[in-house]
C-alpha positions in Angstrom: 35.7 25.8 28.8 35.2 22.6 26.8 33.2 22.3 23.6 31.0 19.7 25.2 29.9 22.3 27.9 29.1 24.8 25.1 27.2 22.7 22.6 24.4 22.0 25.1 23.6 25.7 25.6 21.0 27.7 23.8 22.0 30.4 21.2 20.7 33.0 23.8 22.8 31.7 26.5 25.9 31.5 24.2 25.5 35.1 23.1 25.2 36.1 26.8 28.3 34.2 27.7 30.2 35.7 24.7 29.4 39.2 26.0 30.6 38.4 29.4 33.9 36.8 28.0 34.5 39.8 25.7 34.2 42.2 28.7 36.6 39.9 30.6 39.0 40.0 27.7 38.9 43.8 27.5 39.6 44.1 31.2 42.6 41.5 31.0 44.0 43.3 28.1 43.9 46.6 30.0 45.6 45.0 33.0 48.2 43.5 30.7 49.0 46.9 29.1 49.6 48.6 32.4 51.5 45.6 33.8 49.2 44.3 36.4 48.5 40.9 34.8 50.1 38.0 36.5 49.4 35.5 33.9 49.3 36.7 30.2 48.2 33.3 29.0 44.7 34.2 30.3 44.3 36.4 27.1 44.8 33.4 24.9 42.4 31.2 26.8 39.6 33.8 26.7 40.2 34.3 23.0 39.9 30.6 22.4 36.7 30.4 24.5 35.2 33.2 22.5 36.1 31.4 19.3 34.5 28.2 20.5 31.3 30.0 21.4 31.2 31.7 18.0 31.7 28.3 16.3 28.7 26.9 18.3 26.6 29.8 17.5 27.2 29.4 13.7 26.7 25.7 14.0 23.4 26.1 15.7 22.1 28.8 13.3 22.9 26.5 10.4 20.8 23.7 11.7 17.8 25.9 12.5 
């Protein structure tokens, strides 16, 4: 997910997307711990997407 896609979303949409990604991250970590995850780089990508969303939320709340 690119930052350009994120910056156009509202704060409510960003928080909903962050919740979804956090749930996905939990599921992926569980799969990784029991050895069912084919690509462990997915964990890194999800963490970065969550960080981008958090950055956008902070940026939007500063402007408001």
